[in-house]
C-alpha positions in Angstrom: 107.0 149.1 18.2 110.1 148.7 17.2 112.1 146.0 18.8 115.3 146.7 20.5 118.2 144.0 19.2 120.1 143.0 22.5 122.5 140.0 22.3 121.4 137.5 25.1 124.6 137.1 26.0 124.8 140.9 26.9 121.5 140.5 29.3 121.8 136.9 30.9 122.1 139.1 34.1 118.7 140.4 34.0 116.9 138.0 35.1 119.0 137.2 38.3 118.5 140.6 39.3 115.2 140.9 38.5 114.6 138.2 40.7 116.4 139.4 43.5 115.0 142.9 43.3 111.6 140.9 43.2 112.3 138.8 46.2 114.3 141.3 49.0 114.4 144.6 50.2 116.9 146.1 47.6 116.7 150.3 47.9 120.6 151.3 47.7 122.7 149.8 45.3 125.9 149.9 43.7 126.6 150.0 40.3 130.1 149.2 38.9 129.7 150.0 35.1 126.4 151.6 33.5 124.3 149.5 31.0 120.8 149.4 29.0 119.7 146.2 31.2 121.2 146.6 34.7 120.5 150.5 35.2 117.5 150.7 33.7 115.9 147.8 35.5 117.6 149.3 38.9 115.7 152.5 38.2 112.6 150.5 37.1 112.9 149.3 40.5 113.0 152.8 42.0 116.4 152.0 43.8 118.6 154.8 44.3 121.3 153.7 42.3 125.0 155.0 42.4 126.8 154.1 39.5 130.6 154.0 38.5 131.6 154.4 34.9 135.0 154.6 32.8 133.6 155.8 30.0 132.6 160.0 30.0 130.4 159.5 26.6 128.6 156.5 28.2 128.2 158.4 31.5 126.4 161.3 28.9 123.6 158.8 28.1 121.9 158.6 32.0 120.7 161.3 34.2 120.7 159.6 37.6 123.7 159.9 39.8 127.0 158.5 37.6 130.4 158.8 38.8 133.2 159.1 36.0 135.9 157.5 37.1 138.0 153.9 36.7 135.8 151.9 38.8 139.3 150.2 41.1 140.0 153.7 41.9 136.4 154.5 43.6 136.3 154.6 47.1 132.8 153.0 48.7 132.4 155.3 51.8 128.7 153.3 52.9 127.0 150.3 53.2 125.1 149.2 50.0 122.2 146.6 49.3 123.3 145.5 46.4 126.6 146.0 44.6 126.3 145.2 41.0 129.8 144.5 39.0 129.9 144.5 35.4 132.7 146.9 34.4 135.1 148.4 32.3 138.2 147.6 32.1 137.8 144.1 32.7 141.0 144.0 35.1 139.2 146.2 37.5 136.1 143.6 38.3 138.1 142.1 41.0 139.2 144.8 42.3 135.7 146.0 42.6 134.6 142.7 44.1 137.2 142.3 46.8 136.5 146.0 48.0 132.3 145.1 47.9 132.8 142.3 50.4 133.1 144.9 53.2 130.1 147.1 52.2 127.3 145.1 51.2 125.7 141.3 52.0 124.7 140.9 48.5 126.8 141.3 45.3 126.3 140.1 41.9 129.1 139.7 39.4 128.2 139.3 35.1 130.5 137.4 32.9 131.8 135.0 35.5 131.5 131.8 32.9 135.0 129.8 32.9 136.0 131.0 29.6 136.1 134.7 30.8 138.8 133.6 33.2 141.5 134.6 31.4 139.9 138.3 31.2 138.2 138.7 34.4 140.7 136.5 36.8 137.8 135.5 39.1 139.7 132.7 40.4 141.9 134.8 42.6 139.0 136.1 44.3 139.7 135.8 47.9 135.9 135.3 49.4 135.8 136.1 53.1 135.1 133.8 55.8 131.5 133.1 56.3 130.6 133.8 52.5 129.0 132.0 49.8 128.6 132.0 46.1 125.9 130.8 43.4 126.8 130.6 39.9 124.0 130.9 37.8 124.8 129.8 34.5 121.8 130.9 32.2 123.2 131.1 28.5 126.6 131.3 27.4 127.4 134.0 30.2 127.1 133.3 34.1 126.4 135.5 36.6 127.8 135.0 40.3 125.9 135.7 43.2 127.9 136.5 46.6 126.5 136.8 50.7 127.0 136.3 53.8 123.2 135.5 54.3 122.6 131.5 54.3 118.9 132.6 53.8 120.0 134.2 51.1 121.5 131.3 49.0 118.6 129.1 50.3 116.3 131.3 48.4 118.1 132.0 45.4 119.0 127.8 45.1 115.2 127.5 44.7 115.3 130.3 41.6 113.7 128.8 38.4 115.5 128.6 35.2 114.6 131.3 32.4 114.4 130.5 28.9 115.5 133.0 26.4 111.9 134.2 25.8 111.6 135.0 29.4 115.0 137.2 29.1 113.5 139.3 26.2 110.1 139.7 28.1 112.2 140.6 31.3 114.7 142.9 29.1 111.3 144.5 27.1 109.6 145.5 30.6 112.7 146.8 31.3 112.6 149.2 28.5 108.9 150.0 29.1 109.1 151.5 32.7 109.1 155.2 33.2 113.1 156.4 34.3 111.8 158.6 37.5 115.5 160.7 37.2 
């Protein structure tokens, strides 16, 4: 089998997502930004996945429910178990996050490390009353989890740390499961 080279910085969110998918009842997911890592992982876990993608050519690489539009322009019309944000253009991420608070109780955002502040502007997020967040600082790229459920935060704080080999194994396993769509 040929190994697929994927930089660890682009997959640092996968252990967090895998932990969430294995720990909580996540069936219905809204994903801002299609990706080989997150999208394949959601599909491997048989989630009902709606993905929003701004790059038309990238949309064509996937056969599930992918909507081609600019992420900040997408109108969220229903509730989701999880909203995942890792989209382009980068300036849309803050708008997607602000909209997501009223459509889920669990949000995962990739690339939230302080060095990315100028690009994404996460310090400007207006966190609603009753919501908490947890920064997962795996490798150079951070992943932040927002939730309004205190039980979720307590469980997530117990999440084990992952080393590079575990991350690589998670990625390889997500590529070996059959995409049912």
